N, C-alpha and C positions, 0 to 999 in steps of 0.2 A: 891455583885458586881462581884466577881470572877465567880459566877455562870452565870451571864449574859454574861460576856466575853466568857465563855465556850460555851454558847448556840449560840453565834455569830460565833465563829470559827469552830464549828462542821459542819455546812453546807458548809463552805468554803473548809474545809478539805475534806468533802465528794465529793464536785465538783472537787477539784484537783485530787482526787483519781479516779474519773470516767474519767477525761481528760487522766491521765497517763495510765489507763487500756485500754483507747481507742487507745491512740498512740502505746501502746505496741501490741495491736491486729492488727494494721495496719502494724507494722513492722514485726510481725509474719506471716501476710498474704503475705507481699512482699517477705519474705524468702520462704515461701511455693511455691509462683509462680515462684521465680527464680530456686528453687531446682527442681520444676516440669518441667520448661523449659529446665534445664541443663539435665534432665533425657531423653529428647528427642534427645539430640546430641549424635552422635556415634564418639567418639574422634579418634578412628582408622580410621574411614571413612574420618574425616577431614584432616588427614595426607595424606591419599590416594588422596583427592581432590587437594592437593597442587601439587602432582605429575601429576594429570590430567591437571591442569592448565598449568604446564611447558611443558607437551607434546602438548597441544593445541597451546601454543606460538611457539613452534618449528615447528608444522604443518602449521600455519599461515606463518611463515617466509619462509618455504619451498614453499608453494603456491605462495607466492609473487615472489620468485626467479624463479620458474618454468614459471609463467605467464610472466615475463620480458624476459626470454629466448626464449619462444615460439613467443612473440610479435616482437622480434628482427629477428627471423628466417622466420616467416610467417607474413609479414606486412600486406597483404590483409585481413588477418583473425584477425587482432588485436582487432576490436571491439567485435567480438564473444569471443575471448580468455578472455578479460577483463571482460565481462558480466559473463562468467563462473566462473572466479575467484571471483567476488563479491558475486554471489550466494553461491559459496562453503564457503566463509568466514562467511556468515550468518549461514550456516548449522553447521560450526565448533563451532561458538558462542553459538547457541542454545543447541547443544548436550553437550557441556562442562557445561553449567549452569544446564542442567537437570541431568547429571551424578553426578556433585558435590553435588547437593542438595539430590539426592538419596542416595549417599554414606555417607553424613554427618548427615542426620536426619532420625529418625525412623518414618516412614510414616504409622501411624495408624490413626483411626477416631479422637481419642483425640488430637493427635499431629496436625492433620490438622486443628482442631478447634482453639487450643491455638495459633499455629503459624500464622494461616490465620488471626485471630483477630489482632495480633500485626502487621503483614505486611501491613494489609489494612490501619491501622492508619499511618504507615510510608510512604507508598506508597501515601496515600491521601495528606499529608502535605510536608514531607521532600523530597520526591523523584518524585513529580508530574512532573516536567520538564523532569527529565531523562526518565521516563516511556513514556511521550508524545513523546519524541524523538525516543525512540526505537520502539514504535508503528508505528510513521511515517516513520521510516526506512524500517520496514517490508513493509508497504504500498508502498513506492517508488520502492522496489524490484518487486512488483507485478503489479503495475500501470505502471511503467517505464515512467515517464515524461521526463527522460534523462537517459544516460547510461554513464559508465566509458568510457572516450576518447572523449566525446562530447564536443564541444566548445559552451559554454553557457554564458548568460548574466544574472546577478542576482544583484539587489539592487545597480547598478551602477558599478558593477565589472564584467569583462569580461575575460574569460580564459578557460582552459580545466579541466574537472572533472577528478581527478586522483584517487579517492577513494570514495566509498559508504560504510560507516561503519554502525555499528549497532546504533550508537548515532549521527553521524554527516557526512557531505559531505565535501570533501576537493577539493578545486579548486585552480589550479596554474594559476595565472594571467599572462598576456603577459610580464610583467616586473618582472616575477619570484618571486612573493609573493604568499605564500601558505596560503590560507584563509580557515578557518574551520567554517562551517555553521551548526547549529543544524538542525537535519532533519525536526522537526516540523516548523521551520521557513520556510525552502525551500518548505515544502508542502503547506503552507497557502499562500505564495506569488507567484507572477508571475514569471516564469522562462522560457527564450527563449533559444531554442537549434538550433544551425546553421546547424548541419549536422545529428543529431538524429541516432546515430548507425552507420553511413556511414563514410567512409574515405573522399570522396569528399564533397565539400561544395561550395555553391553559394557565390560569392564575388562581390557585386554591385559596380560599378564605376559611378561617376558623374562628368561631366565637362561642360563648357559652351563656346559657340563661338559667334562672332558677328552675328547680324541679317542678314547682306548682305553676309555672307560667303557661300560657296558651301556645303550645308547640306548633300547632298547625298555623296560626296566625303569624308566629315569629318566622317560620320557613317560608311562608308567602311573601312577607316583607323583605326577607333576605334575597329572594329570587328576584323580586321587582326591583330591588336596588341594584342588582347585578345587570339586569336586562336594560334598565333605563339610563345607565351610564353613558355619556358620549364615547367612551373608549371601548364599549362593548362590541364584540364580534357576534352579530346575531345569526349568522348562518351555522353556528354551532350551538348545541343546547347548553343550558346552565343548570346542571342538576344540583339538587340540595339534599344532604343527608343528615340524619340525627342519630344520637345514641345517648344512653344514660351513663353517667360517669359519677363514681365516688372517689373523692381524692382527699385524703386527710379528713378534716371536719367539714368539707364542702360537698353537698349534694347538688349536682347540676346536670344540665343536658347540653351536650356538645353538638353544635351545628356546623356542618361543612359544606361550603358551596365551591363548585368547580366551573366558573365561567371562563370565556375566553376574551383576551384583549385583541384588538384588531391589528395591532403591530407590537412586536415584543419590546421595542424600545420605550413604549409607553406603560410598561409593566408597573411601575411605582406610582405613576400618576393614577392608574386605574385602581390600584390598591387603596390609595388615598381616598379617591372620589367614592368608591363603593363603601368604604368604612365610615365615612361622614354620613352617607345616606343611611346606612343601617342604623347608626346611633341616633339620628334624627327621628327615624321611623319608629324605633323602639321607645324613645322618650315620648313621642306623641301618643303611642298606644299603651303606654305604661307597662311595658315588658322590662322587668328587673333582672339583675344578674343573680348569681347563686347566693344562697343563704348558709349561714354557719349553723351546724347541728350541734347543740350543747350536749356534752356527755352527762348521763345521769349518775347521781351519787350512789 
């Protein structure tokens, strides 16, 4: 009986021993991999990399301050200055990463193989959104669908692009909310730019008058209001268009003007000023709005 129990326990013990030896081998392999990976790190270079990151941060702050100073002094060159600042920030980002990696790691063939395999796994799963945003940011810098300082509309939000970073775009809306948009989202969705690198921007106006009113006089008053505003950019034309409109019980004439404001950030001030001028001119010349057409019995 004892011999039978021993014969049963012997294979179980043998299996447990194999399992323990396999687990021990796995732990040993992990220790070897970790020690091998640690051997590729230059710890003195890691400390130097911290200094590099601090210097890069100081350089970025200096670029931001220099850009703000130059934009305030040379207003007409603001789009160019902000574009140069964005490109310089990208260069500082990339150089900092390259220098830090070069200082911190021993770059031989074995190191590249081991580190490359680990990074490929991490990038493929944990960092795929970040890498996609970075690649999209580089694409935005070269493709330039918009620039810093442009007034854009994206996903129902409307405002000025204040920064194009390595990971995201920041937009300051007209109610002074700063919105951060990942670069890969901006690149795949439709974004409209009102001025596209220029200071001036077209600002359309729409108004309606009654069908029996003096259309030629009304169009002349609208154009005069657009061109006499202190916010108007006079180097561009201010065309005025008109068309008949029948909407519900209203018969009207729709007038559309497309003047330019001399700087995009004054868009709403320009709209308000021109609207007040048009309403004042219409009231002085007796030009009324649309009238209701009564249905016959």
